[in-house]
C-alpha positions, 0 to 999 in steps of 0.5 A: 500476499504474506501476513507481514505485508498486509500488516506493513500495508496497515501500519504505513501502506507506502512501506508494503508495495516499496517494490512494486514500483515508483508508480504504486508507491506514489499513488499508495503515498497520495491516498495515504496522504488523503486518508488512512483508509483509502491508503490501506485500500490501495495498497492491499488491492496493489499487494492483491494483484498478480 
């Protein structure tokens, strides 16, 4: 996980997980719409997976 991805996930979480697949983007987008903090946490969890 690069520093750029972490900063991008804090600013706009769905854009940070764009290369992880459509499902990941959709989940993070829904979490971001529900609240900014859950979206950031979801993006960081998805980015931390191998």
